C-alpha positions in Angstrom: 0.0 0.0 0.0 1.1 3.5 -0.7 1.0 4.5 3.0 3.4 1.7 3.8 5.6 2.6 0.8 5.9 6.1 2.2 7.2 4.7 5.5 10.1 2.6 4.1 12.7 5.4 3.5 12.3 6.6 7.1 12.4 3.1 8.5 15.6 2.2 6.6 17.6 5.4 7.1 18.5 5.2 10.8 21.0 2.4 10.4 20.2 0.9 7.0 18.4 -2.0 8.7 14.7 -2.6 9.2 12.3 -5.4 10.1 9.6 -6.4 7.6 6.4 -7.5 9.4 4.6 -10.1 7.3 1.0 -11.2 7.7 0.9 -14.4 5.6 2.4 -13.2 2.4 1.4 -9.6 2.8 3.8 -6.9 3.9 2.1 -5.4 6.9 4.7 -3.0 8.2 8.4 -1.9 8.0 10.0 -0.9 11.3 13.4 0.7 11.9 16.1 -1.7 13.3 15.6 -5.2 14.5 12.2 -5.4 16.1 11.6 -9.2 15.5 11.4 -9.9 19.2 8.6 -7.3 19.6 5.7 -9.2 18.1 2.7 -9.6 20.3 -0.8 -10.9 20.1 -3.8 -10.6 22.4 -6.7 -13.0 22.9 -10.1 -12.1 24.4 -13.0 -14.2 25.5 -16.1 -12.1 25.4 -18.5 -13.7 27.9 -22.0 -12.5 28.6 -20.9 -11.5 32.1 -17.1 -11.4 32.1 -14.2 -10.6 29.8 -10.8 -12.2 29.9 -7.7 -11.0 28.0 -4.3 -12.5 27.5 -1.1 -11.1 25.9 1.4 -13.4 24.3 4.8 -13.0 22.6 4.0 -14.4 19.1 7.6 -15.4 18.6 8.1 -17.5 21.7 4.4 -18.2 22.6 5.1 -17.0 26.2 2.1 -15.6 28.1 3.0 -12.2 29.3 -0.1 -10.8 31.0 -3.7 -11.6 31.9 -6.6 -9.3 32.8 -10.3 -9.8 33.4 -13.3 -7.7 34.2 -17.1 -7.3 34.0 -18.6 -7.0 30.5 -19.9 -3.4 30.5 -22.9 -4.5 28.4 -24.5 -6.0 31.6 -25.8 -2.5 32.2 -28.1 -3.1 29.2 -29.2 -6.6 30.3 -27.8 -9.5 32.2 -28.4 -12.0 29.4 -28.1 -12.1 25.6 -31.8 -11.9 25.0 -32.1 -8.7 26.9 -29.2 -7.2 24.8 -30.9 -8.3 21.6 -34.1 -6.6 22.8 -32.0 -3.5 23.6 -30.8 -3.5 20.0 -34.4 -4.0 18.7 -35.9 -1.3 20.9 -33.3 1.4 20.7 -32.3 3.2 17.5 -28.7 3.4 18.6 -28.7 0.2 20.7 -26.3 -1.7 18.4 -23.9 1.1 18.2 -24.0 1.6 22.0 -23.4 -2.1 22.8 -20.6 -2.3 20.2 -19.0 0.9 21.6 -19.2 -0.6 25.2 -17.4 -3.8 24.3 -14.8 -2.2 22.0 -14.0 0.5 24.5 -13.5 -2.1 27.3 -11.3 -4.3 25.1 -9.2 -1.3 24.3 -8.8 -0.5 28.0 -7.9 -4.1 28.6 -5.4 -4.0 25.8 -3.8 -1.1 27.5 -3.7 -2.9 30.8 -2.1 -6.0 29.2 0.5 -3.9 27.4 1.3 -1.9 30.6 1.6 -5.1 32.8 3.9 -6.7 30.3 5.9 -3.5 29.6 5.3 -3.6 25.8 4.0 -1.0 23.4 0.5 -1.3 22.2 2.0 -0.5 18.7 3.8 -3.9 18.9 0.5 -5.8 19.1 -0.2 -7.1 15.6 -2.9 -9.8 16.1 -5.9 -10.1 18.3 -8.2 -13.2 18.6 -11.7 -12.7 19.9 -14.0 -15.5 21.0 -17.6 -15.4 22.3 -21.0 -16.8 21.7 -22.9 -15.8 18.5 -24.7 -12.8 20.1 -21.5 -11.5 21.7 -19.6 -11.8 18.4 -22.4 -10.0 16.5 -22.4 -7.1 19.1 -18.6 -6.9 18.9 -18.7 -6.7 15.2 -21.6 -4.2 15.1 -23.8 -6.7 13.3 -27.5 -6.8 14.1 -28.1 -9.9 16.2 -32.0 -9.9 16.0 -32.1 -12.9 13.6 -30.5 -15.1 16.3 -33.4 -14.4 18.6 -36.3 -15.4 16.3 -37.0 -18.6 14.3 -35.2 -19.9 12.3 -32.4 -18.5 14.6 -29.9 -17.7 11.8 -26.8 -15.7 12.7 -25.3 -13.4 10.1 -21.8 -14.6 11.1 -21.3 -18.3 10.9 -17.6 -18.7 10.4 -14.2 -17.2 11.3 -13.3 -13.7 10.1 -10.0 -12.0 9.6 -10.5 -8.2 9.8 -8.2 -5.1 10.0 -8.2 -4.0 13.6 -9.3 -0.6 12.4 -12.6 -2.1 11.2 -13.6 -3.0 14.7 -12.0 0.0 16.4 -9.3 -2.0 18.2 -6.3 0.2 19.2 -3.3 -1.9 18.3 -0.8 -1.5 15.4 -2.6 0.1 12.5 -1.5 -2.9 10.4 -2.9 -5.3 12.9 -5.5 -7.9 12.3 -8.3 -9.4 14.3 -9.5 -13.0 14.1 -13.1 -13.5 15.3 
């Protein structure tokens, strides 16, 4: 991408060495110096009641930090049906619930990075798991079809998304697996 191409001269100049960050076969970033040891990933379990997050070194697999807390969506209902009803009955309900979960995951990402002493910018991958309603709310996808027969979710398989698409504050080239 042109934005990445524009970063290459500045990344190479400070010592004529840089690290290429690859996502599969795609060049995701170019960083000045040898940053190969600074490659991190976070994993989140979005439960109806609680959230748990983990930070791992993607090179070594080492777990570096763990955090947990209450799912802020409980303020809109203690169960998934209440949250689906909130989406149905409030014009901005879906946006509100997505904002709550994304905001809390971003705060948890900051907590994980601080606990491990790493930069949020060095987190390139995030994995998010949860039941179908929690996934829909995280993605900002209307979950109402899960609540009514024939109970068909809009999302039925894994997704790889740019972190910016779901408002997660990690490296701008980062990806999210749901």
